[in-house]
N, C-alpha and C positions, 0 to 999 in steps of 0.2 A: 521602643523606649530605650533611651541611652543608659549605660551602666556606669556608675561610679566604681572605680576600682576599690579594692580593700584599703589601699593606702590613702585614696581620696577620702573615703569615709572616716578613717581613723583621724586624718588631718582635720576634717570638718568638725568632728564631735569632741575630740580629746585635746587637752591643753598642749600647746606647742612645747616641744622639748621635754615632755614628761614620759614619752613612750619607752618602755623597756621590753624587748622581745623575750618571750619564754620558749621560743622554738629551738629545739635541738635539730642538728643536721639529719636529713633523711637519707637512709642507706637504700639505694635501689638496685644494688648489685645482685641480689638474689632473684630478681624478676627475669622473665624471658627477654631476649634481646629486642624483639619487636615492641614489647610493652615499655622497655627501658627507653627506647627511642621516642615513644609517645610522651613519656614523662619528661624527658629532656627538652623536647619541643614545647611542651606545655609550660615548663618553667621559663624558657626563653621568652615565650609569648606573654606570660602573665607577670613576670618579674617577681615571682614567689616560688619557693621550692615545693609547695603543696597547695591544695585547694583551701586550706585554712591557715590563718595567721592568728597567733595568740600573744598575750602579754599583759603587762601592768602599765597603768598610766594614771593621770588625774583628770577629773572632769570638773572644771571650776574649783580646783583645789582639793576635791574629794578623791581619795584613792579608789580605783576600780580595776577590775580585770576585764579583758575583752577577748571575744572569740568571733572572728569575722571571716566569712566565706569569700573566696576569690573565684568568681564565675569563669574568668578567662582560663583558669587551670582546669581543663577537662570538664567544663560546664559545672564547676563547683562540686563535682561528685566526691563522695566520701569513701575512700579506700581504707585499708587497715591502718596505714601510717597517719592519715588525717584523723581517723577515729581515735587512735591512741593519743594524738596531740590534743584533741578536744578533752578527752578524759583527764589527761595530765593537767591541763590548764584549769579545769573545773575543780579537781582535787586540790590543786595549789591555792586557788582562790578561796576554797573552803578553809584550808589550813591557815591562811593569812587573814581570814575574816573580811573578804572583799566582795562587794556586789559585782555581778557579772553583767556586762553589756554584750549581747550577742546579735549578730547581723547575718542573716542567711541569704543565699542566692545559689541555688543548687538544683540539679536534676535528680538528686537522690543518691542511692548507693552506686558505687562504681562497678559497672558490669564486667570490666576486665578482671576484677578480683572476686566477683561472685559471692557465694555464701559466707566465706570468711570475713568479707567486708560487711555484708548484710547484718550479721549478728553483732557487729559493733554498736548497732542502735541500742542494744540492751545495756551495754557497758556505759554508753553516754547517758542514757536515761537514768540509770542507777546513780551515777555520779551527780547528776543535776538534782535528783530528789534528795540526796544526802546534803547537798548544798542548801536546798530549801529547808530541809529539816533543821539545819543549823541557824535558821532565822535570817538568812542572807538574801537580799533581793536578787532576782534574776529577770532581766528585761530583754525582750526579743523584738527585733525589727525585721519583718519579713519583706525581703526585696524581690524584685522580678528577675527570674522566676524562682519559686520555692516549691518543690514537689517531692514526691516519693518519701524515702526514708528520712530525709531531713525534716520535712513537715510532720512526719509521723513519729518524730522523737524530739530532738532539742528545739525544733521550731515551734512546737505546740505546748511546751512546758513552762513558759514564762509566767510570772505573776501578772505581768502586763504584756499583751501581744499587740503590737502596732504594725502597720504595713505601709508599703509604698503605694501611692495612688496608681490604680490601674494594673497592679502587679498580678501576674498569674500565680495563684497560690492554690495548690490542690494535692490530692493524694496520688492520682495517676495522671501523668502527662497526657494532654489531649491528643497528641500525635500517636502515642502508644495505644490509647483507647481506640482511635479510629482504625489503626492497623489490625488490632485484635478483633474488633467488632464489625468492621466494614461500614461504620456509620460515624459521622462526626459527634463529638461530645456536645451536649447542649450549650449554646453560646451564653456567655455571661455568668455562668455558675462559678467557675474557678477564678474569680476576680476578688481582689481585696475589698472592693466596695460592696460586693454582694455578701462577703463573709461578715462584714460589720453588721449588715442588716439582719443576719441570722445569728448574731451573738457569738461568733467564733473568733473574731478579731475585735479589739477594743476601739481602735481608731485608725484612720488613714492619715498619714503624716508625710508631707513633702520632705525630701532630704534636707533642704535648707531650714526647715522648721524643727528638725530633729534635735539640735543642740538645746533649744528652748524647752522642748518636751522632756528631754532626759534630765535637764537641770531641775525643772519643776518637780519631776517625779522623785529624783534623789533627795531633793530638799525635804520632801514629805516623808520619805522612807528612812533617811539616815541622819538628817541634821538635828533632830530632836526639837523639844518645845522652844518657843520664843516667848518673850514677855507679853503678858496680857494687857489689853488697853481698854476693854469695855467693862463697865461697872454693873454688876447685877442690881436688879431692883430690890430694894429692901422694904421691910414693913410687913405687917400682917395683911393677908389677903382675905377680904370679906366678900360675901356674895352681893353683887350689885344687881344681877339679873336673876330671874328664877330659872330653874333647870331647863325648861322648855325654850326659853329665850336664848339661853346659852347654846343649846343644840342648834337652833335656827341660825344663830350667828356663825357657828362653825361651818354651816352649809353654804354661806354666801360666797359668791364668785371671787370677791376681792380679798378673802382671808389669806393670810400668809401661809405658805406651804414650804416644803423642803427646798424647792427651787429658790425661794426668797432667802431662806436660811443660808444657802451656799452663796447666793449672789451678794448678800450684804454682810455676811459674817465670816466668810473664808477668803483669805488673801492668796490662797493657792489651792487649786482643785484639779484633779485628774479623774475624769469620768471613765468608768468601766462599762462595757456593753455586753450584756448577755451572760449566759452560764459558761461559755467556752465550749459547750457541748451541743451547739446547733439550736439553741433556744434563746429567744429574747422577748421580754415583755416590758413595754415602755412604762407600765404602771409602777415599776420599782426602780428607784435611782440608787446606784452603787458608785461610790467614789472614794478616792483618797483625798483628804481635805485637811486644811489647817484652820480650825475654828478658834478665832481670837488667839492665835499663836500656838494652839495645841494640835499637833498632828494626830490624825485618827482615820479610821475607816468609817464612812457614813453609809448607812442603808436607810432608805426612806421611801414611804409610800407617796407617790406623786399625785396630789389631789387634782392636778390639771389634766391628767391623762386618764383618770378613772371615770368612765361613763357607763350608763346602762348598757350601751352596745359593746363596751370594752371594759368589763370589770377586772379586778386583780385576779389572775389565774394562778395555777400551781407553778408555772414557769417563773413568775415573779418571785415566789417564795424560794425557788431554787437559786435565783440570782441573789437573793438576800443571804442564803446559806453560803454562796461563794464569798460574799463580803465577810461573813463571820469567820470562815476558814482562813481567809487572807489575813484578817486581824490577828488571829491566834498564831498563824505561822510566822508573821513578820513582827510580832510583839507590839502591835499598835493597839491603842484603845479602840473600842467599837462604840459608835453612837447610832442608835436607831431612832427614826422619826415615824410615829404612828399617826396616820391621817387617812382613814379609809371608810367608805360607806359599807364595806363588807366584801368578802371574797366572792369569787364567781360561783354561782349556783347553776350548774348545767351538767348535761351528760358528759361533755368533753372534760369538764373540770373533775368530775368523779373518776373518769377513766385516766385522767392525768394525775391522780393521787392527791387531790387537794387536801383531804383530811390528813393523809400521811405527811404531806409537806408542812402543814401546820404543826403537827407533832414533832417533826424533825427540827423545825426552827426553834420551837420551845426548848427541846432537849439540848440543842446545840448552843443556844444562847445561855442556857442554865449552867453549862459546863465549860464555858470559855475561861482560859487562864489569864486573860488580859482584863484591865479595867473596862467596865461597861456602864454606859448611861443610856437609858431609854427616855424618849420625850413623847408624851401624849400631847400632840401639837394641835389637834382639832377633833375630827370625828374618830371614834374608836369603836368600830362596830364588829362584833363577832370574833370568830376564831382567827380571822385574818389580822385583826388588831392584836389579839393576845400573842400571836406568833412572834412579835417583835418587842414584847413587853419585858421579859425577864432581864433584870440588870442589877448591878450593884447599887445603882442609884436610879430612881424613877422620878423624872421631872414632868410637870404638867402645866400648861397654860391655864389661867383662871377659868376659862370657859370650855375647856376640853372635857370629854366624857368617854366612858368605856362601858359597853353593855354587851350582853350575849347576843342580842338581836337588835335591829333598829327598834325604837320605841313603838313604831307602828306595828311591827311584827309581834312584839310582846303583847300589844293590845289585842291584836287579832286572835292570838292563842287564848288569852285569858277572858276577853269580853266578846269575841266573835265579831269585832269591828275594829276600825282604826281610830275611832273617835276618842278613845281613852289614852292616846299616846302620851300626852303631857302628864297625865296622872301616873302612868306606868313608869315614866322616866324618874319621877320623884320616888315612887315606891321602891324601885330597883336601886336607888342610890347611885346613879350612873355618873353624877357630876364630879369634877376634879376636886372640889372642896370636900365633898363627902369621902371621896377616895383618900384624900389626905388625912382626914380624921380617922379613917380605918387603918392607916399605915400602908396602904397599897402604893400611894404616891408619897415620896419623901420631901419634895420641894415644889412649891407653886411659884409660877411667874405671874405677877400682877399684870392685868391688862388695863390700859387707860381708855377712856371714852374716845379720845382723839387719836388712838393708835392707827397708823397705816401699816401696810405689809412690811415696810423697811424698819420702822421703829419696833414692831413686835418681834421681827426676826432677830434684830440686834439684841433685844432683851433676852430672848431665848438663848442665843449664842453666848451671851455674857454668863448666864447661869450654868450652861453646859461646860464652858471653859473653866469656870471656877470649880465645878465638881470634878472635872478631869484632873485639874491641878492638885486637888486634895487627894484624889484616889492615887495619883502617881507618887505622891510624897509620903503617903501614910505607911 
């Protein structure tokens, strides 16, 4: 795989003529002569004075800071001077209120400097977390290769982590592993594509696609709201179908789900994958989005991926909590979409802390400091639905419903059969209209007989965007 130099990458992503270096001269006079010669040779080969270059620039006019590895300088390794340079840049970006764009390409800690360089990982990590605590975006592009202390510190701490296709990304380099263990590291594990599948990296992005990806992400994270264009549906919502008919309608395959909401209602979306901790569950969708002009974090139960063979498990709820935490940290509103036949009921779900994850989602959503809107979009079954419900404003579609168990389950408990499901649905007052009358739901979205997924999705987004605008300005 060919390498773009640090200068190539900066030229590719950042606005021409906007780059201002923050790098102070490096003093190598205190190093042993042999190491000084290595550093001088590396500088001549790389065209940089260290393995990291930092500075300030603009990206489509937006001020940003950058921290970019130069692999040609001693394999991008991080010594004390490089570590100090990263810390200084991150601290300056925090003081100036700038997002940081970081690009890694490194073998890790510089072995010529040993432990004094190794412990710089702590200083770098502390500076980045202070930057994040200030509510400032930190975006990371993992390039080939990224290993060792770089991946185990600033490479893994981004709000969004994207990677070069086919890049070697891992903790221990495979050559070192083989020398230490006498056997090759399993093939295909330490690749960016595999890490996406396991929820460690959010996306694989070609270098030439990087400017578009960064621009879209910054638009969502820093540009602020845009004018709304969709008009909410007005008028009193009255029941057209009985409760059981509504439940059956929400179970049909053509019903609009969170994917349709994003497809038809968001003009900019950046999907996130997994928990970042080695877990990914496709039944939960997490994204930065702009719903009818309103930037937000979206978490949503994906009706298209929840099946009896693959129900929503505890990992999905951990992904939802990642979305909640990102919203709080970045100061973005959170919008949750509830549409689930129920959380997974199995031994593995119990051992994966399904009940605890429901509790943690409820408590986390209940204590967010940012505006929150939850949408009862279709099916709302059990604790898995309740986990995404707490919000400043609860919106529901006319035929949506919320119940402790599926009506068939309630019927089995009360009557010993499933034949009384429709009766139990009415008795338990599960319908959105009843929930609105009780004050559980604050706003209803009228459904039309001729609604298709696009029209219903747009109606939902119009209501959500109006509520977000009200919450933002109150």
